[in-house]
N, C-alpha and C positions, 0 to 999 in steps of 0.2 A: 512350474505346475499353477496351472489359474482359477480360480471359481467363478464362472460365468453363467450368465441366462442362455441358455437356448431354445426362447417360446417355441420360432418359428421349426426345428430338427424337428420338437416333443409335439405342437399343434398342428402344424403347416399350414394355418394361416397367419398372411400379416399382420392386418387391422382386427383380431382374433384377440392381441394383446393390448390395445386402445382401450376396445370395449371391456375388458377384464378390468381395468385401470379406471375410469369410467363409472362402468357398475358400481364397483367397489366402494368409491369418495363418494357418490351422490346417496348409498344406501348404507352404510356403515359411520360418512361424517355429515357433507351438507347435511342433512335430515334428521343426523341426531342432535347436530349444533340450535337447527328452527326447536327440535322439538324443545327443547332445552331449554331454549330461552322464553318460552310458550309459557312453560311452567314455570322456571323461576318469576318472570313476572308474574307468574297468579298470585305465587304465592309469596310475592311482594308485596301488592295490593290487598291480598289475604288478612297477612299483618299488621298495615296497615290498619284496615278496617275494624278491625277485633275491640273489641268493646267490652269491660268489665264488670257486667250485675252485679253490686253490693259487694261491700268493703271485705270480708272473708274470704269470698270465690274468688276477686278480684286480686285479695295479693297470689290464690292459688294459682290461678291464670295466668298475672305476670311471669310466674317466677319456671312457669310452663313455657310463656312464650316466649323467657330470655332464651331458658334451653335451647327448643326450638332456633333462636335467628343465632346463635354459638355450632349449634350443626349443623343453619343453614347458608355460618358465613364459611370454615372449613369446610365442606361439598363443595361452596360457590367455585373458592380458592382454589381446587384441584381440577375440576370443569376447568375451568377459566387457564392455567396453568397448561394441561391434559393440551384442548387444542390453540395454544399460543405456539406450546412446540411442536404440537404436530403440524399446524399450517406451513412453514414455508414450506417445508419435504413435502407437503404435498401440493403444494402452488409449482413446486421444478417437475415434478412429474408429465405435472397437465402443461407446461410450459414447454419439455421433452419433446412431444406430441405437436405443438402445431404452431412451435418456433423452434424447432432441433439448431439454427444452426446458431442461436446466442447460446447453446451449449461449451463449445466448442472456446470459447474465450477466455481469462484468466479471471473473472469477473466472479463466472457461474462457476467456477471450477473454488475461488474461494469460494459462496455461498452455497451449492454445494454440501461444502468441510461443515459449514459451521452447521448451517440446516441439520445434517446428521448429528454433530453432536450435540445440540438442541433438544431434538429428539431420545439422549441420552439421557440428559441431563433431567429428562423425565423421573424418568425411575428412579433418579435422588429423590426432588424434590417435595414429594410424597410423603414419604414419610419425618420430612421436614413441617410439612406444614401441616399434618395432624400435631402431634408435641407441641407444636404455637397454639393453632388454635384452639385445642381443648385439654379442660382440665382434667377431665375420664384420663390420657391420654400421662398428662403429668402425674398423677396420681400411682399408676400403673408403672411410670417407671421407677418409681419412686419404692415401690412396692417390690421390684426385679432388685434395684441396688441393694435393699436389705437383706433379699437372698443369695443375689452372690455374696453379702457380710458374712453371711450366718457361711455360705458357698468356700470364702476366705480360709473360716476356721477352721474348718472339717482338711480341706486340702495343709492346710499350713499345721496341723497338724502329724498330720501322715509324711510330711517334707522331716518335720521337725524327726518327727519318731525314724525315720527309711536314712538319715541320714544320720543321726547320732550313733545308730546302731551299725552302719556301714562302715564307716570309715570308723570307728574303733575297732571293726575287723578287720579293716586295712592294717594299721597302724599295731596290732594285737600280732597279727600273722607275723607280717614283717620284722619284729623283738621276737618274737618265738622260732624262727625258723632262719638258721645260723645259715644253709644256703640262698637262702634269699637277702641277705646284706650285701646283696653287689650297690652300687651307684643309683641304677637307671627305681631299684625297690626303694631305695633311702629316700628319690624324690618323691616318689608316689606316697611314701605315706608320711611324706612331710608337705606335701599335698591335700590330705585325709586332718592332715593336725591341723591342717590350719584352716581347710572348711568344715574340722567340729567347733568352729567361732561362734557358724551361725548358729545352731542349733542351743548353743550355752549363752549368747550373751544378747543375740538381736530375735531368735524366734519369738521365745517367750515374753518378748517387750510388743512385738508384735501381735503375737495374741492375746493380753493384757489390753492397751489401744485400742485393740478391734473389738473389745468386749465390753468397755467400759467409756467408748469411745473421750478417755482424755489421760493423759498423763497420769500415774499414781499415788508414782510419792516422791514426795516433797524432800527440802531442805538438803542439806548437807552427800544424807548417800544419792536422793534424787535427784542433783546436780554432774553425781558422779558416774551414773549408770548411765546419764541422760547423755556424757561426753564417748562411755568406752563402749558403748555399745553403735549406734554412727563405726564409730572410730576401727573397729574392731573387724567390722563387714570386711569394711576396706579393703581395712590389714588384709585382711582373708581373701581378698579376690588379688590382689598383686602380687602376696609371696606364690598363688598360684599358677601367677604369668608368669613371674621367675623360673618359677620350679616347672614349667613344661619349656621353657628354652635349655632353661640344662639337660633335660631330657631327652632333648633334639639335637642337642647337640652330641650325646650320650651317644643315641644310636649314629647319628651321623659316623665319630669314629668307630666304631663295633661295624658299620657296610663298608664303609670306602677305606680305610684301612687297618680293617682289622689283624693284621699278620706287628704288625705296629705296636709299643709297649704301648699301655695306656697314659696317655696326656695326660690325664689328672685320678690323680692317686685315689683311694677311700680317704683316708683324711683333708684331703685337700677338698674332696667332696664336701663332709663335713662342717666345712670352713667355708664352703660357696649356700653350705644350706641356713647356715644360721645369718649370714648374709645377707639372703633375702628375705628373715623377718626385722633387720635392721632398716634395709631398708626403705618397704614397705613401712616401719614404726612414724620414720622420716619424714617420708610424705604427706604422708598425712595427720601428722604431730597438729598440723592446724584446726583438725578438726577439736583436739582436747580445748582448743581456746573462741573456736569459732559456736560453738553448739553449747546453750544454755536453753534454763529452764523461764520460763513467760507466763506469769499467773495472770487469763482475766477473768472475767468475775463469773466467768459460766462455765468457765475449766482452768487446770496446766496440760501446760503446752510445750516439748520438747521442740528447738526451733534452731537453727542455723543461723545468727546472726555476724556476718562475716563480712559487710559495711562497717559493722561498731566497732568488732574485732583487728580489721587492718588498713581500715577506711580506703576511702574510692572503690569505683569497680573495678577489682581485681581477681573477684572467682570467676571468671570464662575464660579468664587467660589461664587459672590456676585450673582447671576443669579442661583448658584443648593442651595446652603442653602435657599434661599425665595422662589425653588421652593418647596422641603423638609417643609422645618417650614409653609409656609400657601400654597400648596396646597395636597401637598400629604397626607402629616399626618393628615389632615382635611379630608381630602378625604376618607382616614380608616376610620377615626373617628364617617363622618358618615356613614358608609356603617355599622358599628358596630353597633352603636343606630336605624336607623331606621332596622335593620334586628331583636333585639331583641323589638322592638316594635311591629312588625308585626307577631312578635312567640303572644307576650302578643295577640293581638287584639283578634289572633285565638282562643287562650286559656281562652279567658272571658269568664264565664254562671254570665247567671245574678238569683241571688234568690230573690224568689216570685211573683208574681202577676205583683201585683204595679210597688215595688223599680224596674223591670224588665223595663216597659215602659219605665220610667225614665231615668235607666239606659243604654236603646239601644238607646232610642234619643240621649245622649247622646255619646254611641258606634258612631252613626252616624254620630253627626255634628265632630266627632275627626277627623275618618275615612275620610269627605270631606277636612278638611283643611288637613288631612295627605297626602293626593292626591295632593291637591296646592302646597305646603311642598315639598315633595317628586319631582312632574315635575318640580320647580325652580332648586333642584338641579340640577338632571339627565341632564336638558338643560346645565344651567352654565358649566361643566366640560366637557359637548359634545363639549361648542361651544371652551373653551378654554385649553383642552391638547393638541391640536394639535399647535398650535400656541406656547406652552408652551415649548414641546417637540422641537420646531421648532429655539425656544431663547437657548436651548439649545447644540446642533448643530452645532450654530455660534457659540457661549460661547465657545468651546471647539475646533473650526477649525481657522484652522490659515487667517489670513487679504486676506491672496493673495490667500485665497483659487477657484479652476476654477468656486468650484458648484456656488457661490457665483455670479456669469454671464451666467448660463441658463442658457435657456428660460423654463425650467421643474421646478426647482428652485423659479425662482421670481412669476411662475403660481400656485406653491403651496403657497409660504407669504402671497399674494394676498388673497388667496381663506381662507386660516387661519385664518388671519386678518382679514376679513369682518363677519366675522364668530361671531369671538370677537363682532364685529357690534349691527348684529343682533341679543346678546343675550341681549344690551341691549332695546330690542325694545322686545321682546319676554315675558319677564318676564310681565309687566301691563296685557300685550294678556292672560294669564295665569293664572291670577289674576280674571280678566275679567273672563274672561270662566269661570272656574271651579268652586267658590265659586261667590252664589248668594248675601252675605252679601257688595261685590262691585257694583253688579248689580243694587241692589233695592237702590240703593243710586244715582249713579250711572244716574236713570233714572229719581229720584226726582232735581240731577242735571242739567237736561236735559231740562227737562219738566219745572223748575221755569227759565231759560236761557229762554227758546223757549218763557216764557208769557212775559218777563221782554220788552225782544222783542217787539212783540205782544201791549206792553202796550203803547210805545214809538212809 
């Protein structure tokens, strides 16, 4: 299927398209160009000839002239950019009528593609010109970033409450409900416990820093908080990844080899849960050395001094190795395992009527749990991929790179950071929404609390 212009079929005449394009070019391009050249020439001559009568009025007039010149520079730059970007494509269309044989060459094709991309670039250039040429746009952007900062505080406070309440409920439900003390639920509770590290250690620090614009606590306590708030946040993510792998292996065994005895006992799962924390803490232990409080004349900051702590340019290698071993390899493994699980579920046959009913119920339960597990995995990687990519870019870029001081990079970093924060609040919502085994204990828990409140 192809989208192409059928002018002759629609309007019947061969030369009407040429006349249409020619009139459009003259009326909406050539005449405006000539008109703009005349008007801008008059404006520039007028600005040069201006005389400032009197000292006081001269100052006012000079300020007004300066403002006019700045606005004129911006307007001139926008007009020049527009006509420079559109002229090549218009020239290509004119050539197509007067010398169509030239269009069959490879150079003509390259010229056409380049002229198209120049036109597309025009839509991106205009806001850049405005931001570079006008102080009014600079001030407006600063006000917008301040508003965004307030929005960050509100959003982070909301995520803190939802994450703290939601993950605490998941841990409490699994602990209080004996029927839920199965490997997969214990692993989900392990993820919930790791997600609690965010609202306990990281979010309060971020809120305080965002409000004060500086690190608030100095001394030994400040140094300790500086080290552990980043340390525990990254430990949380690594525990979650390992838990997701173990959850997937549990689902793989339950679906692919359901009639065999469990490959891993409940006690061994407890060992694996403890191991996830030990591995995560060992991997991120360098943060306890690298992060330190740095005192500047205007404020106190918690910064990573990796080169000072370990020497050389080892941080990019550390980030890349961690991303490959604890993110990309698990991601590929999970995709493979879940693909096998889904294929196995589609191919399942239920022998006999009575056994078919039991098998159907078991398959339905597996599918419900599988939906929840897949949803948690998908949401986790969607939330973490952007920030991880950002970390790799930062690790392999020069420390004085101009990209880090740009507004676009700052906004991208804020958005990717908030996506990871949101993840720790989404997991309990997924569990409570997709699994009735969590909703029913929650209802009982709420009714018990309500009954106790009424009795008091």
